C-alpha positions in Angstrom: 22.8 -24.0 -12.4 23.3 -20.5 -13.9 25.3 -20.6 -16.9 27.6 -17.4 -17.6 26.4 -15.4 -20.5 29.5 -16.0 -22.6 29.3 -19.8 -21.8 25.5 -19.8 -22.5 25.8 -17.4 -25.9 29.5 -18.9 -27.1 28.7 -19.2 -31.0 27.8 -23.2 -32.4 28.6 -22.8 -36.1 31.1 -20.7 -38.0 28.6 -18.4 -39.2 27.3 -17.4 -35.5 31.5 -16.4 -35.3 31.3 -12.0 -35.7 34.2 -10.1 -37.3 36.0 -13.6 -38.4 35.1 -13.6 -41.8 38.5 -14.0 -43.2 39.3 -17.5 -41.3 35.3 -18.9 -40.5 35.2 -19.1 -44.5 38.6 -20.7 -45.5 38.0 -23.5 -42.3 34.2 -24.1 -44.1 36.0 -24.5 -47.4 38.4 -27.2 -45.9 35.9 -29.0 -44.0 33.3 -28.8 -47.1 36.2 -30.6 -49.1 37.8 -32.8 -46.8 41.2 -30.9 -47.2 41.6 -30.2 -43.6 45.5 -29.1 -42.6 47.0 -31.5 -39.6 48.1 -28.9 -37.3 46.5 -25.1 -36.9 47.5 -21.8 -35.1 45.3 -19.3 -34.2 46.7 -16.2 -32.4 45.1 -13.2 -31.4 43.9 -11.2 -28.1 41.3 -12.3 -25.9 38.0 -13.1 -26.5 38.2 -12.8 -30.2 37.1 -16.6 -30.7 40.2 -18.7 -31.3 38.9 -21.6 -28.5 35.2 -21.0 -30.2 36.3 -22.0 -33.4 38.7 -24.7 -32.4 35.4 -26.1 -31.0 33.6 -25.6 -33.9 36.1 -27.4 -36.5 36.6 -30.2 -33.9 33.2 -31.1 -34.4 32.5 -30.4 -37.9 35.4 -32.4 -39.0 34.1 -35.3 -37.0 30.0 -34.7 -37.8 28.2 -37.5 -39.2 26.0 -34.7 -41.4 27.7 -31.9 -41.7 25.8 -28.8 -43.4 28.1 -26.8 -45.9 31.1 -27.2 -43.8 29.3 -26.6 -40.3 28.5 -29.3 -37.8 24.8 -30.2 -38.0 24.5 -30.5 -33.9 21.9 -32.9 -34.0 24.2 -36.5 -34.5 25.4 -38.0 -31.6 28.9 -37.4 -32.6 28.3 -33.4 -31.8 26.2 -34.2 -28.9 28.7 -36.2 -27.6 31.6 -33.5 -28.3 29.2 -30.7 -26.8 28.6 -32.5 -23.3 32.0 -34.0 -23.4 31.4 -37.2 -23.3 33.7 -38.2 -26.1 37.2 -38.6 -25.1 38.4 -38.3 -28.7 38.2 -34.6 -28.6 40.9 -33.4 -25.8 40.8 -29.8 -24.5 44.7 -29.2 -22.5 45.5 -25.7 -20.9 48.9 -25.5 -21.3 49.5 -22.8 -18.3 48.6 -25.1 -15.8 49.8 -28.5 -17.7 53.3 -27.0 -19.1 55.9 -29.8 -18.3 57.1 -32.5 -20.7 55.3 -35.2 -19.3 52.2 -33.9 -20.1 53.3 -33.1 -23.6 54.6 -36.9 -23.5 51.2 -38.4 -22.5 49.3 -36.9 -25.1 51.9 -37.9 -27.7 51.7 -41.3 -26.5 48.1 -41.5 -26.5 47.6 -40.0 -29.9 49.2 -43.1 -31.9 45.8 -44.9 -30.8 43.1 -44.5 -33.5 39.9 -42.7 -31.9 37.3 -44.7 -30.4 34.3 -42.8 -31.7 35.3 -40.0 -34.0 37.2 -40.1 -37.4 40.1 -37.6 -35.9 41.5 -37.5 -32.3 41.5 -34.0 -32.2 43.7 -32.0 -29.5 43.1 -28.4 -28.6 45.8 -26.9 -26.8 45.1 -23.3 -25.3 47.7 -20.8 -24.5 50.2 -22.8 -26.0 53.1 -20.7 -25.5 53.0 -21.2 -21.8 54.8 -24.9 -22.6 58.2 -25.5 -21.7 61.1 -25.8 -23.9 61.3 -29.2 -23.4 57.5 -29.8 -23.9 58.1 -28.0 -26.9 60.6 -30.2 -27.9 58.4 -32.8 -26.6 55.5 -31.4 -28.9 57.4 -31.0 -32.2 58.6 -34.8 -32.7 54.9 -35.7 -32.7 54.2 -32.8 -35.1 56.9 -33.5 -37.3 55.2 -36.7 -38.7 52.1 -36.7 -36.9 49.4 -39.9 -37.8 46.9 -39.4 -40.0 43.9 -39.6 -37.6 45.2 -36.9 -35.6 44.6 -32.7 -35.6 46.0 -30.3 -33.5 44.9 -26.7 -33.0 47.3 -24.9 -30.9 45.9 -21.6 -29.5 48.2 -18.5 -27.9 47.8 -15.0 -27.5 51.6 -14.3 -27.7 52.9 -15.6 -30.9 56.5 -14.7 -30.2 56.5 -16.7 -27.5 56.1 -20.6 -29.8 59.4 -21.4 -31.1 59.7 -21.1 -35.3 59.6 -25.0 -36.0 56.3 -25.0 -34.3 55.0 -22.2 -36.3 56.3 -23.5 -39.6 54.9 -26.7 -39.0 51.2 -25.1 -38.6 48.4 -23.8 -40.5 48.3 -19.8 -39.0 45.2 -17.7 -38.4 45.7 -14.3 -36.9 42.6 -13.3 -35.0 41.4 -9.9 -35.2 39.9 -8.0 -32.4 35.9 -7.9 -33.1 34.8 -4.4 -34.3 32.9 -2.5 -31.7 29.5 -2.2 -34.2 29.9 -6.4 -34.3 30.0 -6.2 -30.2 27.1 -3.4 -29.8 25.3 -5.7 -32.0 25.4 -9.1 -30.6 25.3 -7.6 -27.1 21.3 -6.0 -28.2 20.9 -9.5 -29.7 21.6 -11.2 -26.5 19.7 -8.8 -24.1 16.8 -8.9 -26.0 16.9 -13.1 -25.9 17.5 -12.6 -22.0 14.3 -9.9 -21.4 16.9 -6.9 -20.6 16.2 -3.7 -22.2 19.7 -2.4 -22.8 20.3 1.4 -24.1 22.4 1.7 -27.2 24.4 4.6 -25.3 25.3 1.4 -22.7 26.3 -1.0 -25.3 28.3 1.6 -27.1 30.1 2.1 -23.9 30.6 -1.7 -23.5 31.8 -2.4 -26.3 34.7 0.5 -25.9 35.4 -0.8 -22.7 35.8 -4.3 -24.4 38.7 -3.5 -26.5 38.0 -5.9 -29.1 36.7 -8.6 -26.9 33.5 -10.2 -26.8 34.1 -12.6 -24.2 34.9 -9.7 -21.7 31.9 -7.9 -23.2 29.3 -10.6 -22.2 31.0 -10.8 -18.8 30.2 -7.2 -17.9 27.2 -7.3 -19.5 26.3 -10.1 -17.2 27.6 -7.8 -14.2 25.4 -5.4 -15.7 22.3 -7.4 -15.2 22.9 -8.0 -11.7 22.2 -4.6 -11.0 19.1 -3.5 -13.2 17.1 -4.8 -15.7 17.5 -1.2 -17.2 21.0 -0.5 -18.6 22.3 2.6 -18.8 25.3 4.1 -19.6 25.4 5.5 -15.7 25.4 1.8 -14.7 27.3 -0.1 -17.1 30.2 3.4 -15.8 29.5 2.4 -12.1 29.7 -1.0 -12.6 32.8 -1.3 -14.7 33.9 1.6 -12.4 35.0 3.7 -15.1 34.5 8.1 -15.2 32.2 8.2 -17.6 32.1 10.4 -20.9 30.9 13.7 -18.7 33.3 13.1 -16.3 35.8 13.2 -18.7 34.5 16.2 -20.7 34.2 18.1 -17.7 37.7 17.0 -17.1 39.0 17.7 -20.3 37.6 21.1 -20.6 39.2 22.0 -16.8 42.7 21.0 -18.4 41.9 23.0 -22.1 40.8 26.2 -19.9 43.6 25.6 -17.1 41.3 25.6 -14.0 43.6 23.6 -12.0 40.9 23.6 -8.6 37.8 22.2 -11.1 40.5 19.4 -12.5 41.7 18.5 -8.5 37.9 18.4 -7.7 36.5 16.0 -10.5 39.8 13.5 -10.1 38.7 13.7 -6.3 34.8 13.0 -7.0 35.8 10.2 -9.0 38.5 8.6 -6.5 35.7 8.7 -3.8 33.5 6.9 -5.9 35.9 3.9 -6.2 37.4 5.0 -9.7 40.8 3.4 -9.9 43.5 6.3 -10.5 45.0 3.8 -13.5 41.5 3.4 -15.1 41.1 7.6 -14.9 44.1 7.9 -16.7 43.7 5.5 -19.1 40.2 6.5 -20.1 41.2 10.9 -20.1 44.2 9.6 -22.8 41.8 7.7 -24.6 39.6 10.6 -24.4 42.0 13.0 -25.5 43.5 10.6 -28.3 40.0 10.6 -29.5 40.0 14.9 -29.7 43.5 14.5 -31.4 41.5 12.1 -34.3 38.8 14.6 -34.6 41.6 17.7 -34.7 43.6 15.4 -37.2 41.4 13.4 -39.1 38.1 14.7 -41.9 36.1 11.6 -41.0 37.2 10.5 -37.3 33.7 8.8 -36.3 35.7 5.6 -38.5 38.5 5.5 -35.6 36.3 6.8 -32.7 33.9 4.9 -30.9 31.4 7.1 -29.7 27.6 8.0 -29.7 26.8 11.0 -32.9 26.7 13.7 -29.8 29.8 12.7 -28.1 31.4 13.1 -31.4 30.2 16.4 -32.5 31.4 17.4 -28.8 34.5 16.1 -29.0 35.3 18.0 -32.5 34.1 21.1 -31.1 36.4 20.8 -28.3 39.2 20.0 -30.9 39.0 22.8 -33.4 39.0 25.4 -30.3 42.4 24.2 -29.3 45.8 24.1 -31.2 47.2 20.4 -32.4 50.9 21.0 -30.4 48.6 21.8 -27.2 46.8 18.3 -27.3 50.1 16.6 -28.1 51.5 18.2 -25.2 48.6 17.0 -22.8 49.1 13.4 -24.4 52.6 13.5 -23.6 52.0 14.0 -20.0 49.5 11.3 -19.6 51.8 9.2 -20.9 54.4 10.1 -18.4 52.0 9.8 -15.6 50.9 6.2 -16.8 54.6 5.2 -16.9 55.2 6.9 -13.6 52.0 5.3 -11.7 53.8 2.0 -12.1 56.6 3.4 -9.5 55.1 5.5 -7.6 53.9 4.9 -4.0 50.9 7.2 -4.0 49.2 7.2 -7.3 46.3 9.5 -6.3 49.2 12.3 -6.0 50.8 11.6 -9.1 47.9 11.6 -10.8 46.8 15.2 -9.3 50.6 16.6 -9.8 49.7 15.9 -13.5 46.6 18.1 -13.5 48.7 20.8 -12.0 51.1 20.7 -14.3 48.3 20.4 -17.2 46.6 23.4 -15.6 49.6 25.4 -14.8 49.4 28.9 -16.9 53.0 28.7 -16.7 53.0 25.5 -18.4 51.3 26.3 -21.4 54.6 26.9 -23.2 55.1 23.1 -23.1 52.3 23.1 -26.1 53.8 25.6 -27.8 55.8 23.9 -30.8 59.6 23.5 -30.3 61.8 25.4 -32.3 63.8 23.3 -34.7 67.8 23.1 -33.1 70.3 23.4 -35.4 72.7 20.6 -35.8 74.9 19.5 -33.2 77.7 20.9 -34.3 76.1 24.3 -35.3 75.0 24.3 -31.7 78.5 23.3 -30.6 80.3 26.2 -32.6 77.1 28.7 -31.2 78.7 27.8 -27.8 82.1 27.7 -28.3 81.8 31.5 -30.2 79.9 32.5 -27.0 82.4 31.8 -24.3 85.2 33.0 -26.5 83.9 36.4 -26.9 82.9 36.7 -22.8 86.5 36.0 -22.3 87.3 38.8 -24.7 85.2 41.1 -22.5 87.1 39.9 -19.3 90.7 40.5 -20.9 89.2 43.9 -22.0 88.5 44.9 -18.3 92.3 45.1 -17.0 93.8 48.4 -17.0 96.0 49.6 -19.6 99.9 49.2 -19.3 101.3 46.3 -21.8 98.9 45.6 -24.6 98.2 42.7 -25.2 95.9 41.7 -28.2 95.0 39.0 -31.0 97.0 38.5 -33.2 95.8 40.3 -36.4 96.5 40.2 -39.8 98.1 43.0 -41.4 96.6 44.4 -44.6 99.6 47.1 -45.5 102.8 45.7 -46.9 105.1 46.4 -44.3 104.8 43.8 -41.4 104.1 44.6 -38.3 106.9 45.1 -35.4 107.0 43.4 -32.3 109.3 44.7 -29.1 110.8 42.6 -26.9 109.2 41.0 -23.8 110.2 42.2 -20.2 112.6 39.4 -18.8 110.8 39.7 -15.8 107.7 37.1 -17.1 106.0 35.8 -14.7 105.7 31.8 -15.0 102.5 31.9 -15.6 102.5 34.3 -18.5 105.2 32.1 -19.9 102.8 28.9 -19.8 99.8 30.6 -21.5 99.3 31.2 -24.7 101.3 34.3 -25.3 103.9 34.3 -28.3 106.6 37.2 -27.1 110.0 37.9 -28.8 112.6 38.3 -26.5 116.2 39.5 -28.4 119.3 40.4 -26.7 120.1 42.6 -30.1 119.5 46.3 -29.1 117.4 46.4 -31.9 114.3 44.3 -32.2 114.0 42.4 -35.6 111.5 42.8 -38.1 108.8 39.7 -38.3 107.6 38.0 -41.3 103.7 39.3 -41.6 101.3 36.7 -39.9 98.3 35.2 -41.9 95.8 32.7 -41.0 95.6 30.3 -42.8 92.4 28.4 -43.2 92.5 25.6 -46.0 90.2 26.6 -49.2 88.0 23.6 -51.1 89.8 23.9 -54.2 93.4 24.5 -53.2 94.5 23.2 -49.8 97.7 24.7 -49.8 96.2 28.1 -50.8 95.5 30.5 -47.9 91.7 31.2 -46.8 92.7 34.5 -45.4 95.9 35.9 -46.7 97.6 38.8 -46.0 97.3 42.2 -48.4 99.7 42.7 -51.0 101.4 45.7 -52.4 100.0 44.8 -55.7 96.3 44.3 -54.7 94.2 47.4 -56.7 92.1 49.6 -54.8 89.1 47.9 -52.4 85.9 48.7 -53.5 82.5 48.2 -51.1 80.8 44.4 -52.3 77.3 45.5 -52.2 76.2 41.3 -52.3 77.7 41.0 -49.1 74.1 41.9 -47.3 72.2 39.7 -49.5 75.2 37.0 -48.4 74.4 37.5 -45.0 70.8 37.1 -45.5 71.1 33.8 -46.8 73.6 33.0 -44.5 71.3 33.5 -41.6 69.0 30.4 -42.4 71.5 28.0 -43.9 74.3 28.5 -41.6 73.3 30.3 -38.8 76.5 29.7 -36.7 78.8 31.0 -39.1 76.1 33.9 -39.5 76.2 34.5 -35.7 79.9 35.5 -36.3 79.7 38.1 -39.2 76.5 39.7 -38.4 77.3 43.1 -38.7 80.3 43.0 -40.6 80.7 44.3 -44.3 82.9 43.6 -46.9 84.6 45.0 -49.5 86.7 43.2 -52.8 90.4 44.3 -54.2 90.7 42.2 -57.0 90.7 38.4 -56.2 90.0 39.2 -52.5 87.8 40.1 -50.2 88.6 42.1 -47.4 85.7 42.0 -43.9 85.6 44.5 -41.5 83.9 43.4 -38.6 83.6 44.4 -34.8 83.7 40.7 -33.8 87.0 40.5 -32.2 87.1 36.5 -32.4 86.2 36.1 -36.5 90.2 35.4 -37.7 91.0 33.1 -34.7 87.2 31.3 -35.8 87.9 30.9 -39.3 90.6 29.1 -38.5 88.6 26.7 -36.4 86.6 23.9 -37.9 87.3 24.5 -41.6 85.0 27.6 -41.2 87.4 29.9 -43.4 86.7 26.9 -46.2 83.0 27.3 -45.6 83.2 30.9 -46.0 85.3 30.6 -49.5 82.5 28.3 -51.1 79.9 30.6 -50.1 81.6 33.5 -51.3 82.1 32.0 -54.4 78.6 30.6 -54.8 77.8 34.2 -54.9 80.3 36.3 -57.2 81.0 33.3 -59.2 84.4 32.6 -59.3 87.0 32.1 -56.0 88.2 34.5 -54.1 90.9 34.8 -51.3 89.2 36.1 -47.6 91.2 38.8 -45.6 90.2 40.8 -42.3 90.4 43.8 -41.9 93.0 45.1 -39.4 91.1 46.0 -35.8 92.9 48.3 -33.1 94.2 46.6 -30.1 92.5 45.3 -27.2 94.0 46.6 -23.6 95.2 44.2 -21.4 97.3 44.0 -17.8 99.9 46.2 -16.6 100.7 43.6 -13.9 100.1 40.0 -14.7 98.0 38.7 -11.4 97.5 34.8 -10.9 93.8 35.8 -12.2 95.1 37.1 -15.4 97.4 34.1 -15.9 94.2 32.4 -15.5 92.5 33.8 -18.3 95.1 33.5 -20.6 95.7 29.8 -19.7 92.0 29.4 -20.5 92.5 32.2 -24.0 95.7 29.9 -25.1 93.2 26.3 -24.4 90.5 28.1 -26.6 93.0 28.9 -29.6 93.2 32.3 -28.7 96.4 34.1 -30.2 98.0 36.6 -27.7 101.0 39.4 -28.3 102.8 41.6 -26.1 103.1 45.0 -27.0 104.6 47.9 -25.7 
């Protein structure tokens, strides 16, 4: 009867186990000194040697003539365990024996002394598959085990094993087997079997095995059935993978944005029975290797590839921007996720190829500009909306002037006339501030100012009105420098003050700007206080801020429903409106 290679060449000594020296050395020392534990927990991915080490340990602790912590393989106990004739060693698959009754039978047997061996050893594979009640039954005997019992638990999913079980075991984590070790083992096995295994074929098998020796030997077994002379093409055809040449051609077409070539290669691979999932995974791994060649000075330590393949990937990586590679990987990852839900996987991959090769999609590879904070972005959007609103107001024919309340720089207060008594109800519900006076002469209102609180004095106005005793204003040369600094430190505030000028009158800074929304915005979100702080940092002392007076904006003579709607929106945005003749 033919025996599979992974069973025929399973290691029989700790020294034969590859890439797990940190575990085999410890177990050998324990056996040599006679200080073995009553329970072990072996964790790691498939094919890394968990079951193999369990069987070697079971032989070593019961061997009649152990050799340096290894079983002798010659005594009756070693031979009996190897052929399965000794019942003191029990191997249990928890995936199919996961009930509480199975563990109860095991617990009852454990109370009896072994018949032949020194220890009764229970190897429970895939222990995470046990039910909750089965774990509770196992915990009972693991808390106070008989002195002649050793438990060896193996699992690929440690997080599913209860902490109460883990805490009672010596845990050993099995690493993925190094590709170089897999290649060496494959070459040794192929030589013993009389098979010609090419180095590039061994390298490809090691890469496809993903750190599992059992998978590597199983794939080698399949390749032997095809040919005694195993090349990388034989391995690619047997495993159903694209192969390096196809991957290089496909990646080159993507980087050159050659859609036709990329789709042709995908179609060729699909017709040759290459799975869409496998093609996507291989292409993702290929661009991952290119990314490492672009980012790491010595990528050969992180990439499993032949020297000439590594040189080609390095040359390809140097010819493309890093952001472009990252964008391609993001799109391939999105495609991998979409394949799990797609009804037609081939169409999904072809759509991905088109997106990657389309010249209009190349902008996705450009580095994204660093966005401003969410608060600044919202503020800039609000300013843009308000500016559009003012532009709509200015398009109405002249008549009664409707203007935003402006600060009064002179000492004489601005006079407001009474509004007509026939003002429509829509106008009355808006934010229009109109005074109706029955006296023949209108009253003189007090000057209106914007009160944006400063950082130092909560009650002090950040944008006050002018005073009669202020000294004459002089140009402020530091204003342009302040605007340049503001462009990078506070883009939202710079967008409001761009193009403005400033003058200083004593302890007051007078700002002149064509932005009609500036005064209203200084009352919003502590903007006035922020500007006052920046001015203080630049001038070295605290100054009050004032906005110079601007000409009124013309408004509609007749108050149509559309105009009333605009006024209502202006009020909702915090814009003050005033009627003047």
